[in-house]
C-alpha atoms as one frame of an Amber mdcrd trajectory, in Angstrom:
protein
 137.553 117.201 117.972 135.047 114.574 116.825 135.845 110.824 117.353 133.914
 108.468 115.119 133.171 104.788 115.322 130.960 102.740 112.956 129.450  99.467
 112.995 127.737  98.106 109.762 125.375  95.239 109.249 124.610  94.754 113.009
 122.177  91.836 113.205 119.583  93.760 115.362 116.754  95.666 114.032 116.909
  99.443 114.064 113.842  99.846 116.167 115.233  97.700 118.876 118.678  99.612
 118.797 116.849 103.061 118.868 115.205 102.049 122.258 118.750 101.449 123.707
 120.119 104.705 122.165 117.407 106.870 123.866 118.465 105.404 127.188 122.241
 105.906 126.676 122.636 109.319 124.751 122.401 111.557 127.728 124.975 109.652
 129.710 128.833 109.837 129.497 130.397 107.028 127.491 131.826 105.315 130.501
 128.417 105.385 132.328 126.757 104.088 129.037 129.080 101.113 128.802 128.320
 100.266 132.449 124.582 100.519 132.000 124.522  98.470 128.758 126.576  95.688
 130.351 123.607  94.979 132.537 120.893  95.768 130.154 119.036  92.588 128.930
 118.304  93.703 125.360 119.410  91.998 122.134 121.376  95.001 120.803 122.921
  95.971 124.174 126.194  94.002 123.746 126.869  95.243 120.114 126.239  98.884
 121.095 128.397  98.521 124.126 131.280  97.160 122.066 130.836 100.078 119.507
 131.055 102.649 122.443 134.225 100.861 123.719 135.677 101.145 120.272 134.844
 104.853 120.042 136.599 105.473 123.391 139.617 103.478 122.188 139.714 105.700
 119.039 139.746 108.670 121.333 142.579 107.282 123.393 144.488 106.688 120.131
 144.243 110.366 119.320 145.427 111.344 122.813 142.008 112.543 124.056 141.127
 111.847 127.689 138.200 109.446 127.861 136.973 111.185 131.057 136.198 114.355
 129.159 134.034 112.818 126.452 130.387 112.967 125.735 128.109 111.827 122.928
 127.707 114.258 120.056 125.545 111.929 118.082 124.413 108.345 117.924 122.879
 107.422 114.654 120.928 104.110 114.002 120.329 103.776 110.315 118.494 100.724
 108.632 120.825  98.381 106.940 120.049  95.548 104.686 117.621  92.879 105.406
 117.734  89.106 104.893 114.664  87.622 103.266 113.646  84.338 104.768 110.585
  82.022 104.150 108.537  80.188 106.676 106.602  77.061 105.534 102.842  77.168
 106.001  99.936  74.998 105.035  99.014  73.646 101.639 102.729  73.688 100.526
 102.995  77.585 100.528 105.567  79.884 102.233 105.412  83.185 103.880 108.239
  85.736 103.687 109.592  87.647 106.542 112.698  89.978 106.878 115.520  89.813
 109.328 116.416  93.382 109.624 119.968  94.864 110.093 121.316  98.234 111.230
 124.285 100.532 110.702 125.201 102.450 113.766 127.529 105.668 113.957 128.748
 106.879 117.350 130.321 110.362 117.409 132.061 111.510 120.548 133.275 115.075
 121.367 135.131 116.579 124.131 133.203 118.487 126.835 133.664 122.128 126.399
 134.805 123.641 129.699 133.585 127.174 130.170 135.802 129.780 131.729 134.537
 132.223 134.184 134.927 135.071 131.711 132.633 133.278 129.167 129.942 132.659
 131.695 129.907 136.335 132.758 129.426 137.393 129.047 126.627 134.927 128.701
 124.891 136.240 131.944 125.201 139.842 130.672 123.759 138.949 127.241 120.744
 137.256 128.967 120.203 140.270 131.305 120.302 142.655 128.273 117.632 140.666
 126.460 115.433 140.056 129.503 113.559 143.392 129.265 112.915 144.044 125.545
 109.870 146.522 126.212 111.932 149.183 127.952 112.727 152.025 125.610
C-alpha cells in the first residue's frame, strides 16, 4: 500500500531540496524526521513537515509507522517569482525566486518469509554456473 503526501509551491529552490532528499531517502521516515530536525538547511523544516504529514496519513489508514520506508521522494520545479533589483543608471536586473513541488510516497516494508528466502537462494544457485552443460 502506498501512502502519498504532497507539498506544492514550497518556497525553496529544487536544487537545495534535492540535496536534503539525497541524505534522507535511504533512512526510515522516523530517522529522517529526527535528522532533518537538526539539519541547518533552508528546506529541512518544510521537508520534515511533509514526512510527518505522510506518516500521519499512514496512521489514518491503520498502517504501523514503524514498518514504513520511502518508496519515492520527488522534487519537481514549481513556479518562480520574478523580481527586480535596482542597478546603476536607473536600470533593473531580474532574478527568479524559485519554488518546488515535493511528493513523498511511503510503502510498507516487505517482510520475507523463510520459504521465500530459500526459493531465492535456490534460484541464484541454479544461475551461478551457466557454462555447465
